[in-house]
N, C-alpha and C positions, 0 to 999 in steps of 0.2 A: 684155920686162921681166916678171919673175915677180910674182905677186900680193903676195908678201911684200915684195919690193923696192918695189913701188908703194905699199904701206901705209906702209913706212918713209919713203919720200920725202914722201908726203902728211903724215905726222906731223911730219917735220922742217920742212916748209914752214909748217905751222900753228904750230909752236914759234917759228920765226923771225918769223912775222907777229906773234905775241903779244909777242915781245921788242921788235920795232920799235915796236909800239903802246905798250908800257909806257914807252918812252923819249920818243916823240913826244907821245902823249896818254894818260897813265896812267889818267886818270879814265874813259876809254872802256871799259876792261876791267871796272871796278867797276860802271859804269852798266849794262852788258849783263847782268851777273849779278844786279844788284839788281832789275831789272824782271821777272825770270823767276819766275812763280808756279808752284808744283808742280801738275802736271796730275793730277787725280783721276779715277778710273774709277767707274762706277756699281757699287753693291754687287751681288755675285752672288746667285743663288738659294740657298735652303737655310740662311739665317742663323737665329740664335736669335730666337725670339719674345720680346716684352717680359717675359713671365712665366717664361721659361727662362734669362734672363741669369744667368751666374755672379756671385758677389760681386766687388766691386771689387778686393779683395785678391788673389783668384784671377787676375783679368785682369791686374793689375799684375805679379804673379809670372810669368805667362806672357809678358808683353811684355818684362820684364826678361831672362828666359831667352832669348827670341827675339833680342833685341838683342845679348846676350853671345855666343850661338852664331853670329850673323851676323858679328860682329866677328872671332871665331876663324876662321870660314870665309874671310873676306877676307884675313886674315894668312896662312893656310895656302895660299890661292890665289896670293898674291904670292910666297911661297917656292917653290911648285911651278913657277910661271912662270920664276923665276930659274934654278932647277935645270934646267928643260927647255931653256933656251937653250943650255946646255952639252951636255946629253945628246942633243938632236935632231941635232946635227952629228956625232955619233960613228957610225962604222960598227959593225955588229953584232959582238959579241965579248965576251970575259970581261975585265973590268977589276977587278983586285984580287978582292974577294969578291962582285962584282956582274956578272951577265950582262945585257948590253944587247941587245935584239932587238925586232923589230916583228912584229905579227900583223895580218892583215887585219881590218877592222871588219865586223861582221855588220849594223850599222845601215845604212839606206839613206835617201837624201833625194831628193826629186823634182829632175830635171834641168830647172830653170826655163828655161834657154836653149833646150833642145830643145822643151819645151812651148810656149814663146812662138813658136818657128819653126813648129810644127805649127798653132797657132792662126792665125798670119798667113797661112800657106800655104792654109788652108781658109776664110779670111775669118770667123773666129769671134769677132773683136773682142779686147779685152784679156783676159788670163788672170785668172780670178776669184781673189780673195784674201780671206782672212778674218783678223781681228786675233787676236793671241796673247792668252792669258789675262792678266789684270791681275796685277801683282806686289804682294804684301803688304809694306807698309812699316811700321815701328814707330819712333816718335820720342818721346823724353822731352820733357815740357813743364815750364815753370817753375811755373805755377799749376795745381793740380789742378782739373778741371772739376767744377762742381756738378751738371751733367746727365750722364746715362749715355751717351746716343747723340747724334749730330749730326743 
């Protein structure tokens, strides 16, 4: 079974499980989501000092722009994924005014399966991992805060 098929099957099973739960115990879906608190990461180094903070209007404008751009990016990504579903299955060729072709990627990623095999083979223990950088999130609030920082 290909990885894509496995992901599709897992997704379908999750959808079916949610559908069954929505009929049998609809409140269980809401309860699961209501109990989830957003996880926050610690602040990174190199932040503004108290005397360097920009005016609240500047921060609000930047947050508003960030939120607008993030929304546009999500919409664009959804459109790109929908188009890619069709285009990924096409053989290379010219279709109307568009040439469809593939190029090899110059990016590389570690082969974790091979690294894990080497670690096990040499008794080196688990493969060391490090967390990814925290993601910046912006969310509008109903009541403006009286304080500048948390």
